[in-house]
N, C-alpha and C positions, 0 to 999 in steps of 0.2 A: 506494499499500501504507501511508503514511504517512496519509494521508487516512483510511482503512478505519480503519487503529487510533485517530487521535484523535476518532475520528467518535464520541459517545455515553460518552466517558472516563469523565463520571462516575455512569456502571454496572458499571463498571470492577470486576473481581475476581480477584485472583492470585491460582491453582490452586498447592498447597503439596502436595507427596505426600516422603515421607519425609526433610521437613527442608528440600528443594531446590523452588525454582521452576520448577511442571510444565505451565505455561501461562496464559492466560488466559478470563477466562468473560465475557459482558459481555451482564445481559436489564432488556429494560425491560418495566416492570410496570405502567407510568403511563397506556397509553391502553389504548380500546377491547381490545385483542387483546393478548396478551403474546406480544414477540419477543424472538427469540434473534438479539442485534445482531452476536455473534462468538464463535467458541470458537477456542479456541489450544490444542492438546497437546502440546508436546514432541515431536518426533520420535522419542526415544525410549523414550518411551510410549505411541504408535499403536498403533492394536491390540491391544488391552489390556482394552475396555470402560470407559476412566474420560468419554470422551465420553461413549459411548449412557448412560454411569449417570447423569451432568449430564442430559440431556438428560432420562431418564426419569423422575428429580426432579422436574425445571419443569413436564414435561407432566402432571403429575400435583396439581404448589399449580394451575396452569389448570384441570384439569378442577373442581379443589375449591369455585373461585369463578364455575365458567361461562362462564370467557374461552378463547377460541380461541389458537394460537401460530401465530405467523407467523416467516417467517425466510427469504435471497436469501442465492442459494448460487451461487458464482463456476460458470459452464457448465462448465471443464475439474474441478471440484470432485471425488472419487471420494465426498465424503461424500456426494452425493445419493441414495446405494441406501441407506444408513443412514436419510436420513431417509425415504424412500420407505418403509422397512422397517417403520418406526415409525409409517406412515402419513400423512406428508404428502403432500399430492397438490400437482403442479406449475398454479399457478393463471394463471399469465402470465411473462414475461418481456424483459427489455429485450436491448443487445448482449452484454453480459456477462455474466449473472444467471439464474437461474431464481427465480419468486417463489414460495411454498410455504405453504401453508397447513395444520393438522391442527385439524379440524372438531370440536369438543365438542358440536353438535346432531346 
């Protein structure tokens, strides 16, 4: 978990909600695809659409520049359902994660 947290930390943004830390967002816009590196929402704020809203904003930004959006999601993470509802499809996997893509083409 620590390795995942520190990877790409230069892309990290702390999410604030009503003056309190609400989570962490890491997005990489530097490559051929836009990459969702990590989204963490505080447990008490999950299920209220915050993660979905952030993803939709990022997807629209990617769409405006013609880039696909990719992400990796742990196999046990229920967020996979959200990603699929937003149009992401599994394009590969490894022992721990599904590799997903939202194509803009």
